[in-house]
Every structure is written in structure tokens, then in C-alpha cells.
C-alpha positions, 0 to 999 in steps of 0.5 A: 776430847770429851764434849759437854752434854749441853743442850741448846741455850744452856751452859756446857758445864756441869755447875751452871745452867745460865742462858746468858753467862756474863762474868761482868754483871756477876763481878759488878754484883760482887758475886764471885761464885756466879762470876766463876760459873759464868767464866766456866760457861764461856770456857766451855763454849770456846772449847766447843768452838776450838778456841783454846787460848780464849777458853784457857784464859776463862778457865784460869780466871774461874779456877782462881775465883773458885779457889778463893771462894772454896766452891768445889763444883766451879773448881772442878769444872775449871780443872776439867776444862783445862784438862780438855784443852791440854788433851786436844793439843796433845799435852797428855801428861798435863791433861791427866793432872787436870782430869785427876784433880777434877775427878777428886773435886767432882767426887768431893762435891757429889757431881756424878755427871762431872765425875763421868766427864773426868773419867772419860777424859782420862780414858781418852788421854790414856788411849792416845798414849797407847795405854789401852787397858787403862783407857778401857778401865776408865771408860767402863767406869763412865758407863754405870755412872752415866746410866745411873744419872740418865746422862745419855751423852756421856754414855754415848761418848764413852761407848764411842771411845771404847768402840774406837779402841776395839776398832784399832785392835781389830775387834770389829764385831764388838766395835760395831755393836758399840757404835750401834749403841752410840748411834741409838743414844745420840739419835734419842738426845739429838747429839749430832756429834755422837751421830757423827762419831758413829758414822766415822766408826762404821766407816772405819769398819767398812774400810778395813773390810774393803767396803770402800763405797760404804765407808766413804758414805759414812765419813761424808755423813760424819763430815756434814754433821761435824760441819753443822755443829762447827766441830773442826777436829771432827771434820779433820777426822772425817777428812783423814778417813776419806783420804785413807779410802781414796789412797787405797783406791789409787785416787792419789790426787783426791787423797792428797787434797783430803789430807791437806785439808785435814792437816790445815784444820788440825794445824789451825786449832793446834791438834797435833795428833790429827796433824800427825795422822794426816801427814802419815796418810799423805806420805804413802800417797807421795811415795806412790807417785814417785816422790820418795824424798817428799814422803820421807819429809812428811813422815819425819814431821809426823814422827816429831809431832807424835813424839812430842805428845807421846802418841805411840800409834802415830809414831809407829805409823811414821816409822813404818812410812819412813821405812818405805821411803828409805827403801825407795831411796835405796837406803835399806839399812835405815829402812830396816831400822825404822821398820824394827821400831815400828814393829816394836811400837805396834806390838806393844800396842797389841794392834793388827798393824804389827802383822803388816810390818812383820810381813814387810820385814820378812819379805825384805829379809828374804829378798836381801838373802836372795840377793846375797846368794845371787851375788856369791855365785 
């Protein structure tokens, strides 16, 4: 989810820079515009602390006030904030509606920093729905805007999401180049969230290249940075990645603990995409330790969560995991059905995971044919 380019002691919205936002004092003074700005400030602070219910209440109040006064900047900030909340909780269609309204209002008001944020939000939501080309289009609009106004944090965020797209699609060299840019920009402005994002990216590349020790170190650094800024969703990302590495190294107990911690964090703040990712990681660990029925349960829950929010990538992972679980339970028909669905989703997303599932289907088809020939003799 896009984060506001706030500095210490400043309000994390594009329309207000008050040090002590106080809606009550503005209300007493009869200044509805100041009250709306203060409510937007409080909403932004609550979002940064993953307190989404409290944030939503502040933004709704700000939107009502600013609609009454006709103040475009406050309306836009409230719409953006509501989009960010829906985005974090997996309600991508609703998030996109709010982001589009924010984009229109920011443009009408002439707030280029806000325009960049709204475009970044649209890019993130599109990515999570598997619309990678559309996501890249939105994010590439952010870069010239943020550079024009000198907004290094928004530039860093857009580059990080673009790098994540490239990483998922197997373009590691391009992803690495963008993560290095993110690291440089984040260090220049003291953006620890951006630095953490870069570490998670470098860790993801290292893990895919089999450099697990380096990968784990990057994810641990990311987790420490996220802890310092109180970003629970970011901590969940790092924990999921550490779980993946431990699982690939056969350290099943440690992997399970990472996934449990990640799921608990995501469940606490209502981020269903991260929760589905943790469940899809935990499933293969259970399968590897002989708990096929429990693995099936984890992937089933993950599939339900991912389907609720139209997260195509995690749906594909859940189907792949269900295929393996059903195979272990000697239900080859269901296994193939799930692998077919996984392959279709991964192929539509144009990600390298499709090759893995295709190889699984081919291997199992060959084994079935061999078994039939053997039985007919």
C-alpha cells in the first residue's frame, strides 16, 4: 500500500503540514476546512499504524466536511486514504474507485504529489489483481511526476512496486537495478520503509538464485527496519520470505513458525493477501512433514481468502498446493483438476511459476500412462 511521504513531526497527507492536528480545536473555531485537514492527518497517522477502522472513521468525517466546504485537496486526501484502507484489506475494486476519485480531484486541485500517490495506489491494486501491464502503466506515470516535484519517497515507492512486478515475472536483472535505485533514494531521504522494501527485494532475488544465506540476511534487515517504524504489514512480508527460505532448506519447524507469525500479523490488521500468502507457504511445510490433510486445509483457506480479494497469484499458488495435497491423499483426479486451474492462472499472469506446474502435470501424466501400461500386461 502506498505510504505518505511524511517527515518526522509532519502530517502524512498532501494537504496539511500541521504539527499537532486537532479536529476539536478547529471545530470550536468554526473552521471546517482546518477540521477536515486535521481529520485527514489523523487518518494518515492511523493508517501508518495499521489502525484501519479508526482511519476510515477519520477519512469519512473529513470527506463529509470537505464536500460541504468544496475544498478539493481535502476531498482528494480523504478519497485517497479510503482507497489505501480498502487496498490493504483486499477490497481492490472499492480501492480503485476511491483512487480514481482522488486522482481526478488532485488533478483538478493541482496537487501533483497527490496525483502521484493516487497513481501509485492504482498501480499497486492492479498488480495484486494480476493486471501487470496496467499496473506498470500507472507506476510509470508516477516516476516523471515525482521527479518533477522532487518527491523522492513517491519515486522510490513506484520503483519498488515496478521491481516487484519484474521479480515476480522472472526479470531479475531489471528488478535488481530498480531495487538499487530504491535503496539509494530511500537512504538519501531517510525513508526506512523504502530501505526495508529494497532489502526484501534483494532477498527475493537471492532466494530465487539459490543464495539462501544472503537472502535470509536481507529479509532479517527488512524485518528489523519495519519493526522500527511499526509497519506490521511490512514485518509480515519479511516473515513470509524467511519462511520460504527455511522451507527450501528443509528447516520445517522454523519455516512453520515464520508462517504462523506472519499470518497472525496479517490477520490482526485484516490484510487478506498476506494471510493467504502465509497459508500457501505453510501448506507445503505440512505436506513435507506427512500432514497432507492439514496441508489441504491450509490451501483451501488460502484459496477462499485469495478468491475474496481477486488475488490471482495466491489463487494459483493455492490450487497448486491443493494439487499436491490431493495427490498425497491418493486423489489423482482432484490433483489434476487443481493443477490445471493453477497452470491456467499462472499462464494468464505470464509468470515463470507456470513452467513448474506444467512440469508437474507432465510428470504425473507420464507416471499415470506408465501405470496403465504396467497394469495392462
